[in-house]
C-alpha positions as CSV (number, residue, x, y, z in Angstrom):
1,M,-37.5,-9.9,-73.9
2,S,-39.9,-6.9,-73.0
3,E,-39.2,-3.5,-73.0
4,N,-40.4,-3.3,-69.1
5,N,-37.9,-6.3,-68.4
6,I,-35.1,-4.8,-69.9
7,Q,-35.7,-1.1,-68.3
8,E,-36.1,-3.2,-64.6
9,Q,-32.6,-4.6,-65.6
10,I,-31.0,-1.4,-66.5
11,D,-32.6,0.4,-63.6
12,Q,-30.9,-2.7,-60.8
13,I,-27.7,-2.4,-63.0
14,N,-27.5,1.5,-62.3
15,R,-28.4,0.9,-58.5
16,K,-25.6,-1.4,-57.8
17,L,-23.6,0.9,-60.1
18,D,-24.4,3.5,-58.0
19,L,-23.7,1.6,-54.8
20,I,-20.0,0.5,-56.1
21,L,-19.5,4.3,-57.4
22,E,-20.4,5.2,-53.7
23,S,-18.3,2.6,-51.9
24,V,-15.3,3.3,-54.1
25,E,-15.9,7.2,-53.2
26,Q,-16.1,6.2,-49.3
27,Q,-12.8,4.3,-49.6
28,K,-11.2,7.2,-51.7
29,R,-12.1,9.3,-49.1
30,N,-11.1,7.1,-46.2
31,R,-7.9,6.7,-48.0
32,E,-7.4,10.6,-47.8
33,E,-8.2,10.8,-44.5
34,F,-5.7,7.6,-43.7
35,D,-3.0,9.8,-45.8
36,D,-3.7,13.2,-44.4
37,L,-3.7,11.3,-40.6
38,V,0.1,9.7,-41.3
39,S,1.1,13.1,-42.9
40,D,0.1,15.0,-39.7
41,L,1.7,11.8,-37.6
42,S,5.0,12.3,-39.5
43,I,5.1,16.2,-39.2
44,V,4.3,15.1,-35.2
45,A,6.9,12.4,-34.8
46,K,9.5,14.2,-36.7
47,D,9.0,17.4,-34.6
48,A,9.1,15.3,-31.2
49,F,11.9,13.3,-32.6
50,H,13.6,16.6,-33.2
51,H,12.8,17.9,-29.6
52,T,13.9,14.5,-28.3
53,V,17.4,14.7,-30.0
54,V,17.7,18.2,-28.7
55,M,16.7,17.5,-25.5
56,L,19.3,14.3,-25.3
57,D,22.1,16.5,-26.7
58,K,21.6,19.1,-23.9
59,S,21.5,16.1,-21.7
60,Q,24.6,14.9,-23.2
61,V,23.2,11.6,-23.8
62,D,24.8,9.4,-26.3
63,F,21.8,7.0,-28.1
64,D,22.2,4.0,-30.6
65,H,19.7,4.8,-33.4
66,S,20.0,1.2,-34.7
67,G,18.1,0.1,-31.5
68,I,14.5,2.4,-31.9
69,P,13.3,-0.1,-34.5
70,M,14.1,-3.1,-31.6
71,L,12.5,-1.0,-29.2
72,L,9.3,-0.4,-31.4
73,I,8.9,-4.1,-32.2
74,K,8.8,-4.7,-28.8
75,I,6.4,-2.1,-27.7
76,L,4.1,-3.7,-30.3
77,Q,4.3,-7.2,-29.3
78,N,3.4,-6.3,-25.6
79,I,0.8,-3.9,-26.4
80,D,-1.6,-5.9,-24.2
81,T,0.7,-5.9,-21.5
82,F,0.6,-2.5,-21.5
83,Y,-2.9,-2.3,-21.8
84,E,-3.4,-4.3,-18.9
85,M,-1.0,-2.3,-16.7
86,L,-2.6,0.7,-17.6
87,E,-6.0,-0.9,-16.2
88,M,-4.0,-1.9,-13.1
89,I,-3.1,1.8,-12.7
90,E,-6.8,2.8,-13.4
91,S,-8.2,0.5,-10.9
92,A,-5.2,1.1,-8.2
93,K,-6.5,4.6,-8.6
94,D,-10.0,3.7,-8.1
95,F,-9.4,1.6,-5.4
96,M,-7.6,4.5,-3.5
97,K,-10.3,7.0,-4.5
98,D,-12.6,4.4,-2.7
99,I,-10.4,3.7,0.0
100,S,-9.7,7.1,1.2
101,P,-12.4,7.9,3.2
102,V,-12.0,4.9,5.0
103,L,-8.2,5.1,6.1
104,H,-9.2,9.0,6.9
105,Q,-11.9,7.5,9.3
106,M,-9.7,4.9,11.0
107,G,-7.0,7.7,11.3
108,L,-9.6,9.3,13.1
109,D,-10.7,6.7,15.0
110,A,-7.3,5.5,15.9
111,V,-6.5,9.0,17.4
112,N,-10.0,9.0,19.5
113,K,-9.0,6.1,21.0
114,M,-5.4,6.9,21.8
115,N,-6.8,10.3,23.2
116,E,-9.6,7.9,25.1
117,F,-6.4,6.0,26.6
118,D,-4.5,9.1,27.6
119,Q,-7.5,10.1,29.7
120,K,-7.7,7.0,31.5
121,G,-4.1,7.0,32.2
122,Y,-2.9,4.3,30.3
123,F,0.1,6.0,28.5
124,D,1.4,7.5,32.1
125,I,1.6,3.3,33.3
126,V,4.0,3.3,30.0
127,R,5.7,6.5,30.7
128,N,6.6,4.8,34.5
129,L,7.4,1.2,33.0
130,T,10.4,3.4,31.0
131,Q,12.1,4.9,33.9
132,P,15.7,3.1,34.3
133,D,15.1,2.4,38.3
134,I,11.9,0.4,37.1
135,I,13.6,-1.1,34.4
136,A,16.4,-2.2,36.7
137,A,14.3,-3.3,39.0
138,L,12.0,-5.2,36.2
139,S,15.2,-6.8,35.2
140,R,15.9,-7.9,38.5
141,T,12.9,-9.6,39.2
142,S,13.0,-11.5,35.7
143,K,16.3,-12.7,36.7
144,A,15.2,-13.9,39.8
145,L,12.0,-15.5,38.7
146,A,14.1,-17.5,36.1
147,E,17.1,-18.4,38.5
148,T,15.1,-19.3,41.3
149,T,13.2,-22.6,41.2
150,M,11.1,-24.8,44.1
151,D,14.1,-26.7,45.6
152,D,12.2,-29.3,48.6
153,R,15.4,-29.1,50.8
154,L,15.7,-25.2,50.5
155,D,12.2,-24.5,50.9
156,N,10.5,-27.0,52.9
157,K,11.1,-25.1,56.2
158,S,9.4,-25.4,59.4
159,L,6.9,-22.4,60.7
160,F,9.7,-21.7,63.3
161,A,12.5,-21.3,60.7
162,I,10.4,-19.3,58.6
163,L,9.7,-17.0,61.9
164,K,13.6,-16.6,62.7
165,Q,13.9,-15.5,58.9
166,L,11.8,-12.6,59.5
167,N,13.4,-11.1,62.1
168,S,16.3,-9.8,59.4
169,P,15.7,-6.3,58.4
170,D,16.6,-7.1,54.9
171,V,13.5,-10.0,54.9
172,R,10.9,-7.5,57.2
173,K,11.8,-4.9,54.5
174,S,11.3,-6.9,51.3
175,L,8.1,-8.2,52.9
176,S,6.7,-5.0,53.3
177,Y,7.7,-3.7,49.7
178,T,6.0,-6.8,48.1
179,L,2.6,-6.0,50.2
180,R,2.6,-2.6,49.3
181,L,3.2,-3.5,45.6
182,V,0.3,-5.7,46.0
183,Q,-1.7,-2.9,47.6
184,A,-1.1,-0.3,45.1
185,M,-2.0,-2.9,42.5
186,N,-5.1,-3.8,43.8
187,P,-7.6,-1.3,42.7
188,H,-9.9,-1.6,45.5
189,H,-7.1,-0.9,48.3
190,A,-5.4,1.9,46.5
191,G,-4.2,4.6,48.5
192,T,-4.4,2.6,51.9
193,K,-0.9,1.7,53.5
């Protein structure tokens, strides 16, 4: 072999050794960083555990320490579920952020529509319907409508028989009241008597 070939091979071996040494050094740094992280986490975990024990003691809570490993195992087994739950919470938060202006506008529209109904007097009608005498009259009317049916024997009367019934003051009063009621409900004749 020539001296140049030997030198080339030595250079290649040196480059490979440099790469290996760099890789070993990087792994050493990674292991040291990991050891530092574990050390820091253990300090934090001990402090958190101590704080939790103090809080539980102040709250007079008995805690079975043997259940901690099982709890940690369950948490680790369900880490995907926790991740999905957090994503759902974030989605719900984003949804609420997006829907808030729409809900606000719907509320404003509802208030404006209620104001419009109030201006037109619709609520006065509703207030009138809740008065006890109106409720009683509506109850009597609905009861009479439910109980009274068309009967050929009773309702097939001659014109003379109907005119005879008009002589009764109660019938005349009821008929007059019904006519006034129909006129009051008709917007073209409102106010006429």
